[in-house]
C-alpha positions as CSV (number, residue, x, y, z in Angstrom):
1,M,13.6,6.0,5.6
2,P,9.6,6.0,4.9
3,T,8.6,2.6,6.7
4,A,5.3,1.1,7.1
5,I,4.8,-1.2,10.5
6,W,1.9,-3.5,11.7
7,N,1.9,-5.8,14.6
8,G,5.9,-5.1,14.9
9,V,6.8,-5.8,11.9
10,V,8.0,-3.6,9.1
11,I,6.0,-4.3,6.3
12,A,7.3,-1.8,3.8
13,D,10.5,0.5,3.5
14,A,11.9,2.9,1.1
15,K,14.5,5.8,0.0
16,K,12.6,9.0,0.5
17,D,13.2,9.7,-3.0
18,Q,11.2,6.5,-4.3
19,I,7.7,6.9,-2.4
20,K,4.8,9.1,-3.9
21,L,2.9,11.2,-1.8
22,I,-0.7,11.5,-3.0
23,E,-3.6,13.0,-1.0
24,G,-2.1,12.7,2.2
25,N,-0.9,9.0,1.6
26,I,2.4,7.4,0.8
27,Y,2.8,5.2,-1.8
28,F,5.4,2.8,-1.6
29,P,7.4,1.1,-4.8
30,P,6.2,-2.4,-5.4
31,G,9.9,-3.8,-5.0
32,S,9.7,-1.9,-0.9
33,V,6.8,-4.2,-0.2
34,N,7.3,-7.4,1.9
35,K,4.8,-9.4,-0.1
36,D,4.9,-12.5,2.0
37,Y,2.8,-10.2,4.6
38,L,0.0,-9.2,1.8
39,Q,-2.9,-11.7,1.0
40,A,-5.2,-10.4,-2.0
41,S,-8.5,-9.0,-0.9
42,E,-11.8,-8.9,-2.7
43,K,-12.6,-5.6,-1.9
44,K,-12.2,-3.1,-4.6
45,T,-13.3,0.6,-4.9
46,I,-13.4,3.4,-8.0
47,C,-11.4,6.7,-7.7
48,A,-12.7,9.1,-10.2
49,W,-9.3,10.3,-11.3
50,K,-6.8,7.1,-10.3
51,G,-9.0,4.4,-11.3
52,V,-9.6,0.4,-9.5
53,A,-8.1,0.3,-6.3
54,N,-7.2,-3.5,-5.4
55,Y,-6.7,-4.3,-1.6
56,Y,-5.0,-6.7,0.7
57,D,-5.3,-8.0,3.4
58,L,-2.1,-8.3,6.2
59,V,-1.1,-11.3,7.8
60,V,1.3,-10.9,10.7
61,D,2.3,-13.7,13.3
62,G,-1.2,-15.5,12.7
63,K,-3.1,-11.9,13.1
64,L,-5.3,-10.3,10.5
65,N,-6.0,-6.7,9.4
66,Q,-8.5,-6.8,6.7
67,D,-8.2,-4.7,3.6
68,A,-5.5,-2.5,5.3
69,A,-3.5,-2.2,2.1
70,W,-4.1,-1.1,-1.4
71,T,-2.7,-0.8,-4.9
72,Y,-3.8,0.4,-8.4
73,H,-2.5,-2.1,-11.0
74,A,-4.2,-0.2,-13.9
75,P,-4.5,3.1,-12.6
76,K,-5.6,5.9,-15.4
77,D,-3.5,8.3,-17.2
78,A,-3.4,11.0,-14.4
79,A,-1.8,8.5,-11.8
80,K,0.3,6.1,-13.9
81,E,3.1,7.4,-11.5
82,I,1.7,5.0,-9.0
83,A,1.2,2.1,-10.6
84,D,1.6,-1.3,-8.2
85,Y,2.4,0.8,-5.7
86,V,1.2,0.3,-2.4
87,A,-0.3,2.3,0.2
88,F,-1.4,1.5,4.0
89,W,-4.0,2.5,6.2
90,K,-6.5,0.6,9.3
91,G,-3.7,1.1,11.9
92,V,-0.6,0.7,9.7
93,E,2.1,2.8,11.4
94,V,3.3,4.8,8.5
95,Q,6.6,6.8,9.1
96,R,8.1,9.4,6.7
């Protein structure tokens, strides 16, 4: 089962057929992410084909991992399949 773990805590887990693999990143469906550990960040980036990415900080047991997760709330048409899905980086262990 694909999982995202940081600071010893499972942040997301989903069935293999629920995730999306795009450009080497695993995107977890919104319902599989424990949003108690996510805090909206001010960071945004723009992808030419996906659109505007909105970032989240992870906070686990008082430890902060800034901008460690991102999502596309309103992706461009080519990326609609990952709307509101969440991907991770910056030390988050993502297992397939």
